C-alpha positions as CSV (number, residue, x, y, z in Angstrom):
1,M,103.7,200.6,61.5
2,S,100.2,200.2,63.2
3,T,96.8,202.0,64.3
4,P,96.6,203.4,67.5
5,V,95.9,201.2,70.7
6,K,94.7,202.5,74.1
7,T,96.5,200.0,76.4
8,S,100.3,200.8,77.7
9,P,102.9,198.4,75.9
10,G,105.0,198.8,79.5
11,L,106.9,200.9,81.4
12,R,107.7,204.4,79.9
13,M,111.7,204.7,80.0
14,G,111.3,208.1,78.6
15,R,111.0,210.8,75.4
16,P,114.4,210.8,73.4
17,F,113.6,213.0,70.6
18,G,110.5,213.5,71.6
19,I,109.9,209.5,71.0
20,P,108.1,208.0,73.8
21,V,110.1,204.5,74.9
22,Y,108.3,201.7,76.4
23,V,110.0,198.5,78.0
24,S,107.5,195.3,77.8
25,P,107.7,193.2,81.0
26,T,108.4,190.6,78.7
27,W,112.2,192.0,78.2
28,L,112.1,190.7,81.8
29,I,112.4,187.1,79.9
30,V,115.2,187.9,77.6
31,A,117.3,189.8,80.4
32,A,116.7,186.5,82.4
33,F,117.6,184.1,79.9
34,I,120.5,185.9,78.7
35,T,121.9,186.4,82.0
36,I,121.7,182.8,82.6
37,T,122.7,181.2,79.3
38,L,126.2,183.9,79.0
39,Q,127.2,183.9,82.6
40,P,129.5,180.9,82.5
41,A,131.2,182.6,80.0
42,F,131.9,185.8,81.8
43,A,132.4,182.5,84.8
44,S,135.7,181.7,82.5
45,R,136.6,185.2,81.8
46,L,136.5,186.6,84.9
47,P,137.1,184.1,88.0
48,E,138.0,186.4,90.3
49,Y,134.3,187.7,90.4
50,G,132.8,184.6,91.8
51,E,129.1,183.3,90.8
52,A,127.1,186.0,92.1
53,G,129.5,188.4,90.5
54,T,129.4,186.9,87.0
55,Y,125.7,186.9,87.1
56,A,125.8,191.0,88.1
57,V,128.3,191.2,84.6
58,A,125.7,188.9,82.3
59,L,122.8,191.0,83.4
60,A,124.5,194.2,82.9
61,F,125.5,192.8,79.6
62,A,121.4,191.9,78.9
63,V,120.5,195.5,79.6
64,L,123.6,197.3,77.7
65,L,122.7,195.0,74.7
66,Y,118.9,196.6,74.9
67,V,120.5,199.9,74.9
68,S,122.0,199.2,71.6
69,V,119.0,197.8,70.4
70,L,117.5,201.0,71.7
71,L,120.0,203.0,69.6
72,H,119.0,200.8,66.5
73,E,115.4,201.6,66.8
74,L,116.2,205.5,67.6
75,A,117.9,205.4,64.4
76,H,115.2,204.6,62.8
77,C,112.3,206.9,64.3
78,V,115.0,209.9,64.0
79,V,115.4,209.4,60.1
80,A,111.7,208.8,59.8
81,K,111.0,212.1,62.1
82,H,113.2,213.6,59.4
83,Y,111.1,212.9,56.4
84,G,107.9,214.2,58.5
85,L,106.5,210.9,59.7
86,P,105.2,210.7,62.7
87,V,106.6,208.3,65.3
88,R,104.0,207.3,68.0
89,R,106.7,205.1,70.3
90,I,109.1,202.6,70.6
91,T,108.9,199.3,72.4
92,L,111.5,196.9,74.1
93,Y,110.1,193.8,74.0
94,L,111.2,190.0,74.0
95,L,112.6,189.7,70.3
96,G,114.3,193.1,70.5
97,G,112.8,196.5,69.8
98,V,110.1,198.1,67.2
99,S,109.5,201.3,66.1
100,E,105.5,201.9,65.6
101,I,105.9,204.7,62.5
102,E,102.4,206.0,61.3
103,R,102.5,206.3,57.8
104,E,104.4,204.9,55.5
105,P,107.5,207.0,53.5
106,E,105.9,208.6,50.1
107,T,108.9,207.3,48.0
108,A,111.3,204.1,47.9
109,G,114.0,206.4,48.3
110,R,112.8,207.2,51.8
111,E,111.2,203.7,52.4
112,F,115.4,202.6,51.7
113,N,116.8,204.9,54.2
114,V,114.5,204.7,57.2
115,A,115.5,200.7,57.0
116,F,118.8,201.2,57.2
117,A,119.2,203.6,59.5
118,G,118.8,201.0,62.1
119,P,121.5,198.5,60.6
120,L,123.9,201.2,59.6
121,L,123.7,202.1,63.4
122,S,124.2,198.8,65.1
123,L,127.5,198.1,62.5
124,G,128.5,201.6,63.4
125,L,128.3,200.3,67.1
126,A,130.1,197.7,66.5
127,G,132.8,199.2,64.5
128,V,133.4,201.5,67.3
129,G,133.2,198.8,70.4
130,Y,135.8,196.4,68.3
131,L,138.2,199.5,68.2
132,A,137.8,200.3,71.7
133,Y,138.3,196.8,72.7
134,R,142.0,196.8,70.8
135,Y,143.2,199.9,71.4
136,A,141.1,202.1,74.0
137,V,139.9,199.6,77.3
138,P,142.1,197.3,79.2
139,P,143.0,194.0,77.6
140,E,141.6,192.3,80.9
141,G,138.7,193.0,83.0
142,V,135.0,193.4,83.2
143,V,135.3,196.5,80.9
144,S,137.1,194.3,78.2
145,V,134.7,191.5,78.5
146,L,131.3,193.8,78.1
147,V,132.7,195.8,75.3
148,M,133.9,192.0,73.4
149,Q,130.8,191.1,74.0
150,L,128.8,193.9,72.6
151,W,130.7,194.6,69.6
152,W,130.1,191.6,68.7
153,S,126.4,191.4,69.6
154,N,125.9,194.9,67.8
155,L,127.5,192.9,64.5
156,V,125.3,190.2,64.8
157,V,122.0,192.2,64.9
158,G,123.7,194.8,62.5
159,V,123.8,191.8,60.0
160,F,120.9,189.6,61.1
161,N,118.7,193.1,60.0
162,L,119.8,193.0,57.1
163,L,119.0,189.5,56.0
164,P,116.3,190.4,52.7
165,G,113.1,189.2,54.3
166,L,110.0,191.1,56.0
167,P,109.8,192.3,58.8
168,L,113.4,192.4,58.9
169,D,114.6,195.8,57.6
170,G,116.6,194.0,55.1
171,G,113.4,193.2,53.5
172,R,112.0,196.7,53.8
173,M,115.5,197.7,51.5
174,L,114.4,195.0,49.3
175,R,110.9,196.4,49.2
176,A,111.9,199.8,48.8
177,A,114.3,198.0,45.9
178,V,111.4,196.2,44.1
179,W,109.6,199.5,44.7
180,K,112.1,202.1,42.7
181,V,112.3,199.2,39.8
182,S,108.2,198.5,39.5
183,S,107.1,201.9,40.4
184,D,104.1,200.0,42.7
185,S,104.7,199.8,46.4
186,G,102.4,196.6,46.6
187,T,104.8,194.4,44.6
188,G,107.6,195.3,46.6
189,T,105.8,194.3,49.8
190,V,104.9,190.9,48.6
191,A,108.6,190.3,46.9
192,A,110.1,191.0,50.4
193,A,107.3,189.0,52.0
194,W,107.7,185.9,50.5
195,V,111.9,186.4,50.7
196,G,111.1,186.9,54.5
197,R,108.9,183.5,54.6
198,T,112.3,182.0,52.8
199,V,114.2,183.5,55.3
200,A,112.5,182.2,58.3
201,V,112.4,178.6,57.3
202,A,116.3,178.9,56.7
203,V,116.9,180.3,59.8
204,V,115.4,177.4,61.4
205,V,116.8,174.4,59.1
206,V,120.5,175.9,58.4
207,P,121.8,175.8,61.5
208,L,120.7,172.3,61.9
209,I,122.3,171.2,58.5
210,L,125.4,172.4,59.3
211,A,125.7,171.2,63.3
212,L,124.5,167.8,61.7
213,A,127.3,168.1,58.8
214,S,130.3,168.6,61.4
215,G,129.2,165.7,63.2
216,Q,127.9,167.6,66.1
217,E,124.7,167.4,68.2
218,P,122.1,170.7,67.9
219,R,122.3,172.5,71.0
220,L,119.0,173.2,73.0
221,E,119.2,176.6,73.1
222,M,120.0,177.3,69.5
223,L,116.8,175.2,68.0
224,V,114.6,177.2,70.4
225,W,116.2,180.6,69.6
226,G,115.9,179.2,65.6
227,I,112.2,178.1,66.3
228,V,111.4,182.1,68.1
229,L,112.9,183.5,64.9
230,G,111.7,181.9,62.1
231,S,108.1,181.9,63.5
232,F,108.7,186.1,64.5
233,I,109.8,186.4,60.7
234,W,107.5,183.9,59.2
235,F,104.3,185.5,60.9
236,G,105.6,189.2,60.1
237,A,106.4,188.6,56.8
238,T,102.9,186.8,56.4
239,Q,101.2,189.7,58.0
240,S,103.0,192.0,55.3
241,L,101.5,189.9,52.7
242,R,97.8,190.4,54.2
243,V,98.6,194.3,54.2
244,A,99.4,194.4,51.0
245,R,96.5,192.2,49.9
246,A,94.5,195.0,51.6
247,R,96.5,197.7,50.1
248,A,95.6,196.3,47.1
249,R,91.6,196.6,47.6
250,L,92.2,200.6,48.0
251,P,90.8,201.7,45.1
252,K,87.6,199.7,45.3
253,L,87.3,202.2,48.7
254,R,85.3,205.1,48.0
255,A,82.7,206.5,50.6
256,R,80.0,207.2,48.2
257,A,80.1,203.9,46.5
258,L,79.5,202.9,49.6
259,A,76.9,204.7,51.3
260,R,73.8,203.3,52.5
261,R,70.4,205.6,51.8
262,A,69.2,206.9,54.9
263,I,65.9,208.4,56.2
264,P,65.5,210.8,59.4
265,V,64.0,210.0,62.2
266,T,63.2,211.6,65.3
267,S,64.4,210.2,68.7
268,E,60.8,209.2,69.8
269,V,59.6,206.5,66.7
270,P,59.1,203.4,67.5
271,L,61.8,201.4,66.4
272,S,59.7,199.2,64.8
273,E,58.3,202.1,63.0
274,G,61.3,203.5,62.0
275,L,62.7,200.0,60.5
276,R,58.8,200.0,58.3
277,R,60.1,203.2,57.2
278,A,63.7,201.9,56.2
279,R,62.2,199.1,54.2
280,E,59.7,201.4,52.3
281,A,62.2,203.8,51.2
282,G,65.3,200.9,50.6
283,A,67.0,202.6,53.0
284,G,70.0,200.5,54.8
285,A,69.9,203.2,57.9
286,M,68.3,205.8,59.8
287,V,70.2,209.3,60.9
288,L,68.6,210.8,64.4
289,V,67.2,214.4,63.4
290,D,65.5,217.0,65.6
291,H,62.3,218.6,65.2
292,D,63.9,221.2,62.7
293,G,65.3,218.4,60.7
294,H,69.0,218.8,61.8
295,P,71.2,215.4,62.4
296,I,72.1,214.9,66.2
297,G,72.8,211.3,65.7
298,I,72.8,207.4,63.9
299,V,71.2,205.1,65.4
300,N,73.5,202.0,65.6
301,E,73.2,199.0,63.4
302,A,74.2,197.0,65.7
303,A,71.9,198.0,69.0
304,V,68.9,197.5,66.5
305,T,70.2,193.8,65.4
306,A,70.2,193.0,69.1
307,T,67.2,194.4,69.9
308,P,64.2,190.8,69.9
309,E,61.7,191.9,67.2
310,Q,58.6,191.5,69.7
311,R,60.2,194.4,72.0
312,R,60.9,196.7,68.7
313,P,57.4,198.4,68.8
314,W,58.4,199.6,72.6
315,V,62.0,200.4,72.3
316,N,62.5,204.3,70.9
317,V,65.5,204.7,68.2
318,G,66.7,207.7,70.1
319,S,67.6,204.9,72.7
320,L,69.9,203.0,70.2
321,S,71.5,205.5,68.7
322,R,75.4,207.4,69.0
323,A,75.3,211.0,69.3
324,L,77.1,212.7,66.3
325,E,80.4,214.0,67.4
326,P,82.2,216.2,64.6
327,A,84.3,213.0,64.1
328,L,81.3,210.9,63.1
329,V,80.7,213.4,60.4
330,L,83.0,212.1,57.0
331,G,83.0,213.9,53.5
332,A,81.2,211.7,51.0
333,D,84.3,211.8,48.4
334,L,86.7,210.3,51.0
335,E,88.3,207.3,49.7
336,G,91.3,205.3,50.0
337,E,93.9,205.6,52.6
338,S,92.5,209.0,53.5
339,L,89.2,207.5,54.3
340,L,90.8,204.8,56.6
341,D,92.9,207.9,58.3
342,A,89.2,209.6,58.9
343,M,87.4,206.3,60.4
344,R,90.5,205.2,62.3
345,E,90.6,208.7,64.5
346,T,87.3,208.2,65.9
347,P,86.3,204.2,65.3
348,A,82.6,203.9,65.3
349,G,79.8,201.3,63.5
350,E,78.7,203.9,61.2
351,Y,79.6,207.5,59.8
352,L,77.4,210.5,58.8
353,L,78.2,211.1,55.0
354,V,77.9,215.2,53.8
355,E,78.2,216.8,50.8
356,R,80.7,219.5,51.0
357,G,77.7,222.1,51.3
358,G,76.8,219.9,54.1
359,E,74.0,218.0,52.6
360,I,73.4,214.9,54.3
361,Y,74.7,212.2,51.5
362,G,74.1,208.7,53.7
363,V,75.7,206.6,56.0
364,L,78.8,204.8,56.0
365,A,78.4,201.6,57.9
366,T,82.1,200.2,59.4
367,A,80.8,196.6,58.2
368,D,80.3,197.7,54.4
369,V,84.2,198.6,54.7
370,N,85.2,195.6,56.3
371,R,83.9,193.4,53.7
372,V,85.6,195.0,50.9
373,F,89.1,193.9,52.7
374,S,87.7,190.5,52.6
375,G,86.8,190.4,49.0
376,V,83.2,189.5,50.2
């Protein structure tokens, strides 16, 4: 789950179930890696296809594998939508796929179900593929080889994602379980993130130990993939810990408590004069008003700071203000997640806070909100 971004994540492939699906350019890297590393295996099973043919078969397998990954992510998203959670998109990239679900489930049970849907789908594909390999497809030929590789790969994907550590699906399931027992989602996140860090180390270390214990030399591709996957899990778990710490500070996030007192100024007032009036009034912000006293803009603190002191008598506050769009006017009673959601809608340096009757309460500076999360 993440905040909206403006840049495209890659090539848009369609909208199954109304969910935009993108393929990142990084997918080409893993597609090439899979094609090159698996071509010898396909060549030994399909000698009649020749080198070019088995490269084509290996590439087809890479594509089909990512179709399976897409179905895995769609399972998460369909269950999330069933619970009314908005889904922004699915992106297929270097290490698999990611579903961008904009809100967390409201209960531990829903969190568990959304997380479990993906591995369940992968294990289901593995089961269907195994049955097809044993009873439905010819015992020899390209179809048999592809089906065998696909059911085995889906089994690995399903089991790997069930490992009990964030950011894997099994970590989200563990988080849901701890959340259910402790009645605190933050406690669940911290527990699953620390287990995720342990899993990250194990992904790198355990294959090495097994290889050395059996007297074999660790293979280079095994080392590379272990380090890549371990790093992915470690950084994902670390990010989850940061999010948990930030959410622990949400009770302190109250617009009314963080508001700065603001003075009204008209656009032609010199910046130096506006700052003098603010100091005399003990105010920390300036609201641009028209000649009838109605707010029309907020003077931008960053622009004020960037203006050299010797130029301030010659710069009008109106030139340093942002027009007061409706999304920049927030209720003074907003707090916690609701306040963050309102700020995410229209990112800005300052917001005008008003009472329910429309009276101006003050100005909320994004910098003050950031200080709450940094602990300053």
